[in-house]
C-alpha positions, 0 to 999 in steps of 0.5 A, a space after each residue: 567498582 570503576 566508573 566504566 563498570 557502573 555505567 555498564 551496570 546501569 545499562 544492564 539494569 535499564 534493559 532488565 526493566 524494559 523486559 516485560 515492562 510497560 513502556 510508553 511509546 515516544 509518539 504516543 501522546 502526540 497521536 492520541 492528543 491529535 498533535 501528530 502531523 502526519 505526512 499527508 497533512 503537510 501544507 505546500 504552496 500550489 498543492 493540487 489534489 488527486 482522487 482515485 476512481 475505484 472499480 465497481 465490479 470484482 472481476 472483468 475488464 474496463 471496456 470504456 471510460 467517459 470522463 467528459 463530465 469530469 473534465 469540465 467540472 469546476 477546478 478540474 485540471 486533468 482526468 487520468 485513465 489507463 490510456 492517458 496516464 504516463 507509463 512507469 518503468 518496471 520496478 524490482 520487487 521487495 527482494 530486489 529481483 528484476 522487474 517482471 515487465 518493462 513498464 507499469 501502468 498504475 491504472 488497471 484495465 484488467 479488474 481483479 478486485 472491487 475498488 481497484 484503481 482505474 482512473 484518477 481526477 486531479 483538481 485544485 481542491 480535494 472537494 472538487 476532485 471528489 465531486 468530479 470523480 463521481 462524474 466519471 462513467 465506466 463500462 465493464 465486461 464483467 466476468 464471474 468473481 471468486 469472493 470466498 475461499 469456499 469457492 471451488 476455483 479459489 486459488 486456481 493459477 496461484 503458485 505455492 509461495 516460494 518460501 513454503 517448505 515441505 518435508 516428511 510424508 504427512 498423509 502417510 503419517 496421518 493414515 497410520 495414526 491410531 487417533 485421527 481428528 478431521 475438522 474445518 475451522 473458519 475465522 471471521 474477516 478482520 479489518 485494520 483501522 489505521 489512524 492514518 489513512 493511505 495518501 501521499 504528497 509529491 513534489 518535483 524540483 527538476 529531477 529531484 523528487 520529495 515524497 511525504 508518505 507513511 513508510 515502514 521501509 524508507 529505502 525500499 519505497 524510495 528505490 521503487 520511486 527512483 526506478 519507476 521514474 528513471 531517476 537516481 536513487 539519491 534524487 528521491 527523498 521520502 519523508 515519513 513523520 509518523 506511521 498511524 498504523 501500518 499493518 504491513 500495508 505501508 511497507 511498499 510503494 504500490 499504486 
């Protein structure tokens, strides 16, 4: 057996041991011991903190926002609302299709779910931003909400996913079957519990943007930021040291 053959045999053996084996994750020890330094934990000079204000209704419109108390709170640098935040350029979707609209507002006027981002408070410290965010007063024109799949209106206006394919005549086959079983099954709600919550740090240096953020798709998220702010793709650097649980929610850049 040649040296070349021996190397291939060793490689094949290693692959066979990996199948069904108990492999340790390279980042596992750092995560379980608390040594992992996540994206949001980077320390930068002059760092300011933004805290989002979430909608307290599930459906309706934001009719008015009173941010005066928050604006005069200690350490507050700015309060952003749908009327004062900078409009972003529309961005292509995850498939690369063109933007559905020319501009994008990260803060919503139309509320489609409880907790939707409707305002943001920027302050010198995280604690100051949290305290000031609680002072923002919001009024709504509330509309009936769909909160359960059993609601008769659930799914109205939502087209069937473009990736769904149909073939055959399932209804005719079911009607002609000698044995038919009809049953409804419901599963309980499931909630992920990520070790690393959502959050990011952004730093502009001229027209170059560096973002520290957990990412399951570095290029895709960097492309979105480049399109939002109208800068070249190569001017965006996205740093993701670890991902402390993604569940698919850290694959796209969504405000």
